[in-house]
C-alpha positions as CSV (number, residue, x, y, z in Angstrom):
1,M,45.4,178.3,52.3
2,L,43.5,179.1,55.5
3,K,41.0,176.3,55.4
4,N,40.8,174.0,58.5
5,K,38.4,172.1,60.7
6,M,36.9,175.4,62.0
7,T,36.1,176.8,58.5
8,E,34.7,173.4,57.5
9,L,32.4,173.1,60.6
10,L,31.2,176.7,60.4
11,K,30.9,176.6,56.6
12,I,33.0,179.7,56.0
13,E,35.8,180.4,53.6
14,Y,38.2,182.2,56.0
15,P,38.9,181.6,59.7
16,I,37.7,185.1,60.6
17,I,34.8,185.8,62.9
18,Q,33.4,189.3,63.6
19,A,33.0,189.7,67.3
20,P,29.4,190.1,68.7
21,M,29.3,193.7,69.9
22,A,26.0,194.3,71.6
23,G,24.3,197.6,71.7
24,G,23.5,198.3,68.0
25,I,27.0,198.0,66.5
26,T,26.3,194.7,64.7
27,T,23.9,196.1,62.1
28,S,22.5,193.6,59.5
29,N,24.7,195.4,57.0
30,L,27.9,194.7,59.0
31,V,27.1,191.1,59.8
32,G,25.9,190.5,56.2
33,E,29.1,192.0,54.7
34,V,31.3,189.9,56.9
35,S,29.5,186.7,55.9
36,N,29.5,187.7,52.3
37,A,33.3,188.3,52.4
38,G,33.8,184.7,53.6
39,G,34.0,185.2,57.4
40,L,31.3,184.6,60.0
41,G,29.3,187.7,60.9
42,I,27.6,187.6,64.3
43,I,24.7,189.6,65.7
44,G,25.5,190.9,69.2
45,A,22.0,190.2,70.7
46,G,22.8,190.5,74.4
47,Y,20.5,193.5,74.9
48,M,17.9,192.7,72.2
49,T,14.3,191.6,72.8
50,P,13.2,188.3,71.3
51,N,11.2,190.3,68.7
52,Q,14.1,192.5,67.7
53,I,16.2,189.3,67.3
54,R,13.6,187.7,65.0
55,E,13.4,190.9,62.9
56,Q,17.2,191.2,62.5
57,I,17.6,187.5,61.6
58,R,15.0,187.8,58.9
59,E,16.6,191.0,57.6
60,L,20.0,189.3,57.5
61,K,18.7,186.4,55.5
62,Q,17.8,188.8,52.8
63,L,21.4,190.1,52.7
64,T,23.3,186.9,52.8
65,S,22.9,183.3,52.0
66,N,26.1,182.4,53.8
67,S,26.5,181.2,57.4
68,F,26.1,183.8,60.2
69,G,25.8,183.6,64.0
70,I,24.2,185.2,67.0
71,N,25.6,185.8,70.5
72,L,23.7,185.9,73.8
73,F,24.7,186.8,77.4
74,V,24.3,183.8,79.7
75,P,22.2,185.2,82.6
76,N,23.6,185.0,86.1
77,E,22.0,185.5,89.5
78,F,22.4,189.0,90.7
79,A,21.3,190.9,93.8
80,Y,21.4,194.5,95.0
81,T,20.4,196.6,98.0
82,E,18.3,199.7,98.0
83,N,21.3,201.6,99.5
84,E,23.5,200.6,96.5
85,I,20.9,202.1,94.1
86,I,20.6,205.3,96.2
87,S,24.3,205.8,96.4
88,A,24.8,205.0,92.7
89,N,22.0,207.5,91.8
90,E,23.6,210.2,93.9
91,L,26.9,209.8,92.0
92,L,25.1,209.7,88.6
93,Q,22.6,212.6,89.2
94,P,25.1,215.5,88.6
95,I,26.0,213.9,85.3
96,R,22.3,213.5,84.3
97,N,21.8,217.2,85.2
98,Q,24.7,218.2,83.1
99,L,23.3,216.3,80.1
100,H,19.8,217.6,80.8
101,I,18.3,214.2,81.4
102,N,14.9,214.5,83.1
103,E,14.8,211.0,84.5
104,G,12.8,210.2,87.6
105,P,14.3,208.2,90.5
106,N,12.4,205.1,89.5
107,I,14.6,203.7,86.8
108,E,13.3,200.3,85.8
109,I,15.8,197.6,86.9
110,P,15.3,194.1,85.5
111,T,14.7,191.3,88.0
112,C,16.6,188.0,87.8
113,G,13.3,186.3,86.8
114,Q,12.9,188.7,83.8
115,V,16.5,188.2,82.7
116,F,16.2,184.4,82.7
117,E,12.8,184.6,81.0
118,T,14.1,186.8,78.2
119,F,17.1,184.5,77.7
120,T,14.7,181.5,77.3
121,E,12.6,183.4,74.7
122,Q,15.8,184.5,72.8
123,I,16.9,180.8,72.6
124,Q,13.5,179.8,71.2
125,V,13.6,182.5,68.5
126,I,17.1,181.3,67.5
127,I,15.8,177.8,67.1
128,E,12.7,178.8,65.3
129,E,14.6,180.9,62.8
130,S,17.3,178.2,62.3
131,V,20.3,180.4,63.0
132,P,23.4,178.3,62.0
133,V,25.7,179.4,64.9
134,C,25.0,180.5,68.5
135,S,27.8,181.8,70.8
136,F,27.7,182.7,74.4
137,T,29.5,185.0,76.8
138,F,29.4,185.5,80.6
139,G,29.2,181.8,81.3
140,I,27.9,178.4,80.2
141,P,24.2,177.9,79.5
142,S,22.4,174.9,81.0
143,E,22.9,171.4,79.6
144,A,19.3,171.5,78.4
145,V,19.9,174.7,76.3
146,I,23.1,173.4,74.7
147,S,21.5,170.1,74.0
148,E,18.3,171.7,72.4
149,L,20.5,173.9,70.2
150,K,22.6,171.0,69.0
151,Q,19.5,168.9,68.4
152,N,18.4,171.6,66.0
153,N,21.7,171.5,64.2
154,I,22.9,174.8,65.7
155,F,26.6,175.1,66.2
156,V,27.4,176.2,69.8
157,I,30.5,178.3,70.8
158,G,31.5,179.3,74.3
159,T,33.9,182.0,75.6
160,A,36.7,181.5,78.1
161,T,39.4,183.7,79.6
162,T,41.5,181.0,81.3
163,V,42.5,177.3,80.6
164,E,40.1,176.2,83.4
165,E,37.2,178.0,81.8
166,A,38.0,176.5,78.3
167,I,38.0,173.0,79.8
168,E,34.6,173.7,81.3
169,V,33.3,174.9,78.0
170,E,34.5,171.7,76.3
171,K,33.0,169.6,79.1
172,S,29.6,171.3,78.6
173,G,29.4,169.9,75.1
174,M,30.0,173.1,73.2
175,D,31.6,172.7,69.8
176,M,34.3,175.4,70.0
177,V,35.7,177.9,72.4
178,V,36.7,181.6,71.9
179,V,39.6,182.4,74.2
180,Q,39.5,186.0,75.2
181,G,42.9,187.6,76.0
182,S,43.2,190.5,78.4
183,E,43.7,192.8,75.4
184,A,40.1,192.4,74.2
185,G,37.8,195.3,74.1
186,G,34.4,195.4,75.8
187,H,33.1,193.1,78.6
188,R,35.3,190.3,80.0
189,G,33.9,186.8,79.5
190,N,35.3,185.4,82.7
191,F,32.9,183.2,84.7
192,I,34.9,181.1,87.2
193,R,37.4,183.6,88.8
194,S,37.3,187.3,89.3
195,T,38.2,189.6,86.4
196,Q,41.5,190.4,88.0
197,D,42.4,186.7,88.2
198,S,41.4,186.2,84.5
199,L,43.6,188.7,82.7
200,I,46.0,186.4,80.7
201,G,47.4,187.9,77.5
202,L,46.2,186.2,74.4
203,M,49.6,185.0,73.1
204,S,50.1,183.2,76.5
205,L,46.6,181.9,76.6
206,I,46.2,180.3,73.1
207,P,48.9,177.6,73.4
208,Q,48.0,176.7,77.0
209,V,44.3,176.3,76.0
210,V,45.2,174.3,72.8
211,D,47.2,171.9,75.0
212,H,44.2,171.2,77.3
213,V,41.2,171.0,75.0
214,S,40.4,169.1,71.8
215,I,37.7,171.4,70.4
216,P,38.8,174.1,68.0
217,V,40.1,177.3,69.7
218,I,39.3,180.8,68.4
219,A,41.6,183.6,69.4
220,A,40.2,187.0,70.5
221,G,41.8,190.1,71.9
222,G,43.7,192.9,70.1
223,I,43.8,191.1,66.7
224,M,43.4,193.7,63.9
225,D,45.2,192.4,60.8
226,G,46.9,189.5,59.0
227,R,49.8,189.5,61.4
228,G,47.4,188.8,64.3
229,L,45.7,186.1,62.4
230,M,48.9,184.3,61.4
231,A,50.4,184.6,64.9
232,S,47.2,183.1,66.4
233,L,47.3,180.2,63.9
234,C,51.0,179.6,64.6
235,L,50.1,179.2,68.3
236,G,47.5,176.6,67.6
237,A,44.3,178.6,67.3
238,M,42.1,177.6,64.3
239,G,40.7,181.1,63.8
240,V,40.3,184.6,65.2
241,Q,37.4,186.7,66.4
242,M,37.9,190.4,65.8
243,G,35.9,193.2,67.4
244,T,37.5,196.6,67.3
245,A,38.8,196.1,63.7
246,F,35.1,195.7,62.5
247,L,33.8,198.3,64.9
248,T,35.4,201.2,63.0
249,C,34.3,199.8,59.6
250,I,31.9,201.9,57.5
251,E,29.1,199.3,57.9
252,S,29.2,199.2,61.7
253,G,26.4,200.8,63.7
254,A,28.9,202.5,66.2
255,H,28.4,206.3,66.5
256,H,30.9,208.3,64.4
257,I,32.3,210.0,67.5
258,Y,32.9,206.5,69.0
259,K,34.7,205.4,65.8
260,E,36.8,208.6,65.8
261,A,37.7,208.1,69.5
262,I,39.1,204.7,68.6
263,I,41.0,205.8,65.5
264,H,42.7,208.6,67.5
265,A,43.4,206.6,70.6
266,K,46.8,205.1,71.6
267,E,47.5,201.7,73.0
268,D,47.9,203.0,76.6
269,Q,44.6,204.7,76.7
270,T,42.4,201.7,77.2
271,V,41.5,200.7,80.8
272,L,39.3,198.2,82.6
273,T,36.2,199.7,84.2
274,R,32.9,198.6,85.8
275,A,31.6,202.1,85.9
276,F,29.2,201.8,83.0
277,S,27.7,198.4,83.5
278,G,28.7,196.9,86.8
279,K,30.8,194.3,85.0
280,Y,34.5,194.9,84.0
281,A,35.0,195.9,80.4
282,R,37.9,197.4,78.4
283,G,37.4,200.8,76.9
284,I,39.1,204.2,76.1
285,K,39.4,206.2,79.3
286,N,37.2,209.3,79.4
287,K,35.7,211.7,81.9
288,F,33.0,209.3,83.1
289,I,35.5,206.5,83.9
290,D,37.8,209.0,85.5
291,E,35.1,210.5,87.7
292,M,33.8,207.1,88.7
293,E,37.1,205.4,89.3
294,K,37.3,205.9,93.1
295,H,33.6,204.7,93.5
296,E,33.9,201.6,91.4
297,D,33.9,199.1,94.2
298,S,30.6,200.4,95.6
299,L,28.6,200.3,92.3
300,P,25.9,197.7,91.9
301,D,26.6,194.6,89.6
302,F,25.6,194.0,86.0
303,P,22.9,194.4,84.8
304,V,21.8,196.9,87.5
305,Q,24.5,199.6,86.9
306,N,23.9,199.1,83.2
307,A,20.3,200.1,83.6
308,L,21.2,203.1,85.8
309,T,23.7,204.5,83.2
310,Q,21.6,203.8,80.1
311,S,20.1,207.3,79.8
312,I,23.5,208.8,80.3
313,R,25.1,206.8,77.4
314,K,22.0,207.6,75.2
315,A,22.1,211.3,75.9
316,S,25.9,211.4,75.5
317,S,25.5,209.8,72.1
318,S,22.7,212.1,70.8
319,Q,24.7,215.1,72.1
320,Q,27.8,213.9,70.3
321,N,29.7,214.0,73.6
322,P,32.3,211.2,74.1
323,D,32.8,212.1,77.8
324,Y,30.1,209.9,79.0
325,L,29.9,207.2,76.3
326,S,31.2,203.6,76.8
327,L,34.0,203.6,74.2
328,W,34.8,199.9,74.3
329,S,38.0,199.1,72.5
330,G,40.8,196.5,72.5
331,Q,44.4,197.4,73.1
332,S,45.4,197.9,69.4
333,P,43.5,201.1,68.5
334,R,46.4,202.4,66.5
335,L,45.7,199.7,63.9
336,A,42.0,200.6,63.5
337,K,40.9,202.2,60.2
338,N,37.6,203.6,58.9
339,Q,37.2,201.3,55.9
340,S,34.7,198.9,54.3
341,V,34.5,195.3,55.5
342,K,35.5,194.2,52.1
343,M,38.7,196.3,52.3
344,L,39.5,195.0,55.7
345,F,39.2,191.4,54.5
346,Q,41.4,192.1,51.5
347,T,44.1,193.6,53.6
348,I,44.0,190.8,56.2
349,L,44.2,188.1,53.5
350,T,46.9,189.8,51.5
351,E,49.1,190.2,54.7
352,A,48.4,186.6,55.6
353,K,49.4,185.4,52.2
354,N,52.6,187.4,52.1
355,M,53.6,186.1,55.5
356,K,53.0,182.5,54.4
357,N,55.1,183.0,51.3
358,K,58.1,184.6,53.2
């Protein structure tokens, strides 16, 4: 019923991909369960070291013999001034004090060179471990990287937030494109224009991208159930990528206070912020976002701000305090449930089948 070119190419039963949520959410258990249920589980490896990636890939191979994927952040040049760091630290220090974080002023900030080097090593691990699928966010990797992955029979997927970006993804030689609507939770995948100029709603974005590219289009942003899946397919997408729906699943590594925050949130409570990482992301508004709102423009870019707030997010999590946690969520939190991956798949497929038979 739901088989198409995408399911055939990715060697999956259903056109459902679990979004790569970096930061410990995509446990081997979550990714394995999604792949075992007939979808494509993806490791969100953006913040992982090459060794951590290798370990998780090997662990995952013990849990599933089905296809799975991995996602990396494409590194971009970034710069910052000493003054930006000083002023950001001045804003963050009262919060650190409140959370009893004894962190010296010399927080380790990655250099451009280190970020690019890590990315190269991550790619090598993915090739050595023969991961079936590799997806990318925050831009397009070099021609050499794409070509090397493809030579090693690794399927390559890009992320776009506009028609223009989707066209560039196709031109680069990638096999598929995830189109990320403005409803999507977490970081924006825009890489040509600013975030503000790349906030097209998913239902408007899908048909326009489908008309301009010939590679399979995967819809992402606010999709939580069979209705979202069928609507996306009707508009020409070949599948969906779902984040928030899987984030609240039992197998996800998200902290229970994070899951609770999503389950009790309403659709008007998610906002775009760059307060946590220096890059715009959608999450549930909390005290931290509120306090930082008026200073947002002066904060350093990703990954600098991300490094500066790391200890705050960590302490907030261990103290079970949602005020200073990055609670990334799409715009459909009312549809989120705390259930098993298996149960979520059953519900999506039953709804899709019922809609098809109407």
